N, C-alpha and C positions, 0 to 999 in steps of 0.2 A: 383492795388487792394491790400488792406492791408493783412498782414500775418494772423491776427486774423480772418478776413473774410474767407480767404482760408481754415483755419483750423477748422472752426466751424463744428459741427456734426449735425446729422439729428434730434435732439430732439427739435429744434426750431419749434414753431407753428406760423402761420400767425395770426396777431391780427389787429383789426381795431384800428388805432391810436387814434380815438376819445374816445375809451373805456379804453385806457391804463391808463390815469390819475385816473379814477374811481377804477380800479383794484389795483392801487398802493397806493391810499390814506390811510394815517394813519397806514400803516403796518410797524411794527418794524423789522428792518434788523440788524443783528449783523455782523460787518465787522472785521475779525480776520486776521491781517497782521502785521508782525514785522517791516515793512518799514513804518515809520511815514508818509512820503510824499504820498505814495500810499493809505494808510489807510485813511488819512485825505481827500485826493482827492475823493476817492470812497464814503466816508460819505457825502461830500459836494454835489456830483452829485446825490446821492440817495435822499438827502434832497430836492434838486431842483426838482426832479421828483415826490415829494409828499410822500416819505417814511419818517419814523423816523429812522435815522441811528445812531447806537451806535458802537463805535470802541473799540477793545481790541488789545493789542500788542503781545499776544502770546496765544497758545492753552490752557494753564492752566487757564489763566484769562477768556478766552472766555467760556470755559466749566463751570467755576465757575459762571459766569454771567447767563448762561442758567439755572444752578441748582437753582438759587435764584429768578426765575421769578414766578409770580403768573398768574392765568388765565387772569387777566386784563392787565398784562404787558408781555404777551407771545410774542415770536418772530415769525414772519411770514417766516423767512428764514435767511440764513447765507451765506456770501461771505467768503471763506476760502482759504488762501494762503497755498500751498502744501509744500513749502520748507522753513520751519521755524525752528529756534533753540528752545530749551526748550522742546517743544512737537510738533512733526512734524504733517503735515497735514493728513497723512494716519492714525495716531493714533487718532487724533481728529475726523476724519471721521468715524472710527470704533466706537468711543464713541457715536457719533451722531446717528449712525445706531442702536446701542444697547439701548441707554438711551433716545434719543429724535427723534424717527423715524418719527414723524409727521412734523418735521422742515426740509424743503427742503434746499439743499446745492448746491451752485455754487462754484466750485473750481477754483483757478486761480494760474498761475505760468508763468515764463518767458519761451520762446521758447525752451531752452535747456532741460526743464523738461516736454516736451509734453507727454512723455510716462507716467509720474506720473499722468498727467491729465486724460489720456485715461484709465489708471488703476483705477483711482478714480471713473470714470463714470461706469466702469464695476463692481466695488465693490458696489456702492450705490449712489454716487452723481447724482444729476439730470441733471447737465449741467457743462460745463467748459468754461473758457475764457483765452486767452493768453495775457500776459502783455508785453508791455504796451497795454492796451485795448482801442479799439475804443469805445468812449462814446455811440454812437448810438447802437452799437452791445450789449454793456452791458445793455443799457436801454431796448432793446427788450428781452434779456434773462431774466432780472429781472422781467419784466412784465409777461412773460410766466411762469416762475418758481414760483414766489412769488404772484401769482394771487389769491391764496386761494382755487384753484381747487385741487382735490385729485391728488396725484402723486404716482408713483410706489414705493414700499417698498421692 
């Protein structure tokens, strides 16, 4: 069994796979990760699942992208790396909570940073995933968190 599966927490909800594509279609997701390979891979997978994925290489550019959205270009969610230079994930998460509370966030990090992930969920993030992530687990979490249904604030 994969580490990511073992470490997932109880915020997951069961979904009918036939409705997942409908809930994901045309939703814009912002992927913020300084690792080009992971950011591009996540964007590619999100696009395959029917999302519109936009990537940013750091927290500053990610927050700037969010600040310049309009109602027609709003983001349905964010995938956020917790261990980034320039502006770390916890700082970005705090800004999201304060300035963009309706945009749900899934935080991600490598296994040595599992405590950061858990703290982020306690702070406000809706979900977390451990890198390298299992694509099916990421798909399920994205479908649940970015479905457009209300989330906790």
